[in-house]
C-alpha positions in Angstrom: 157.8 12.1 33.1 158.8 14.0 36.2 155.5 16.0 36.0 153.5 12.8 36.0 155.4 11.3 38.9 154.9 14.6 40.9 151.2 14.6 40.1 150.8 11.0 41.2 152.7 11.7 44.5 150.5 14.7 45.2 147.4 12.6 44.5 148.7 9.9 46.9 149.5 12.5 49.5 145.9 13.9 49.2 144.4 10.4 49.6 146.5 9.6 52.6 145.9 12.8 54.5 143.3 13.1 57.2 141.0 16.0 56.2 139.6 18.1 58.9 136.3 20.0 58.2 136.9 23.8 58.0 134.4 24.3 60.9 136.7 22.3 63.1 139.6 24.6 62.4 137.9 28.0 62.6 137.1 30.3 59.8 139.2 29.7 56.7 138.4 32.0 53.8 140.2 32.5 50.5 139.6 35.6 48.4 141.2 36.8 45.1 141.8 40.6 45.0 142.2 41.0 41.3 143.0 44.7 41.4 145.8 44.2 43.9 146.9 41.0 42.1 146.9 38.8 45.1 145.1 36.0 46.9 144.3 36.5 50.6 144.0 33.4 52.8 142.3 34.4 56.1 142.9 32.2 59.1 140.5 33.9 61.6 139.8 31.8 64.7 142.3 29.1 63.9 145.0 28.3 66.4 147.9 28.4 63.9 150.9 27.7 66.3 152.9 24.9 64.7 150.7 24.7 61.6 152.4 24.4 58.2 150.9 26.2 55.2 151.8 24.8 51.8 150.6 25.8 48.4 150.9 23.4 45.4 150.3 24.0 41.7 147.7 21.7 40.1 150.7 19.7 38.7 152.0 19.1 42.2 154.8 21.6 42.3 155.3 23.1 45.8 155.4 26.9 45.5 155.1 27.9 49.2 156.1 26.2 52.4 155.7 28.2 55.6 155.6 27.4 59.3 152.9 29.6 60.8 153.5 31.6 64.0 150.9 31.6 66.8 149.6 35.1 65.8 149.2 34.4 62.0 145.7 35.6 60.9 146.3 35.8 57.1 148.6 34.9 54.3 149.0 36.7 51.0 149.9 35.0 47.7 151.2 37.8 45.6 151.0 37.9 41.8 149.6 34.5 41.3 149.4 33.1 37.7 145.9 32.0 36.5 145.2 28.4 37.3 144.3 26.0 40.1 146.3 25.6 43.3 146.0 23.4 46.4 146.3 24.9 49.8 147.4 22.5 52.6 147.2 23.4 56.3 148.8 20.7 58.4 149.4 20.2 62.1 150.4 16.8 63.3 147.8 14.3 61.9 145.3 17.1 61.1 145.3 18.3 57.5 142.9 20.7 55.7 143.0 21.0 51.9 141.3 23.8 49.9 141.3 24.4 46.2 142.2 27.8 44.9 141.0 28.6 41.4 142.4 31.8 39.9 140.7 32.9 36.6 
């Protein structure tokens, strides 16, 4: 029951968010380095001061919640389990969502 409620809340959160195109926020790239067992999120050209990075499982569980510093250019998600995750970058009323699929 809790899992269903969490999934519904995440879906509602995604619907209510203002999505900003990636081009408006700089160059956001996500790569999976399988040999190093990590996902690298590069934030090149994005003014990250005050931005909040969040990563959710596909079931809506928050697994990372980090306030980014002005000089943040990348973030590494170490030892991720296989599955789908949602990356959320938020600053005020601007939000960008990206799907991360680890196979």
